[in-house]
C-alpha angles and dihedrals in degrees: 000000000000119000095244095183093056090041092054092049092048093049093045091052094045093049103036108143094005117130103167105112094212092049090051092045092052093049095046093047091053096046097046092045092060095042096081131025089221094063103091099162122030127170156107133272107202125214103242101163138000109307093354135114127193127191117269136178111336147157124225134034127335119311131201111279100216131022125181118220087242096065139065135342095306090050090051092053090046093046096045102031089226136116114264115211109184116182092182118028092190089064092051112102111242094001112176111226104213088161122022092213092064113113103166139019144196119197123182129187117241120210129188122229092277093053098255116143105245101166151335125247113224127196120181128191133192086217122082117235093016096145137056140172091278089060092046094048097047095046093044088055092052089050095047091049092046099049100033 
């Protein structure tokens, strides 16, 4: 499991004073991606139009370019504003398989300082059951501190 306390401190140090959302996303994606060997795709899908996400800064192989709010795990996080912890993506209704190797997924909503959803943060793993509520809570805290 990632050392979330150290990760939060590193990200806070690297992004101190930064307010550009893309720069923040790029730095967070990089740092989180390298924080745990089971994270094999780590990145953001940005809200670019009503009910529409487009790929943003990420680490790992190719991702899906466009995801509507109505589809997949990322869409569910954007639609509900709630963390999506999926132990087995094959059991998730309407999962979008951007990479056939993905077995589990964690997707978190990202809000700006005024409470507007600006993105979702997506982490994929080739291991089933790679994520739990502790991961979701720690990473949500990092996101909330970074974008508030």
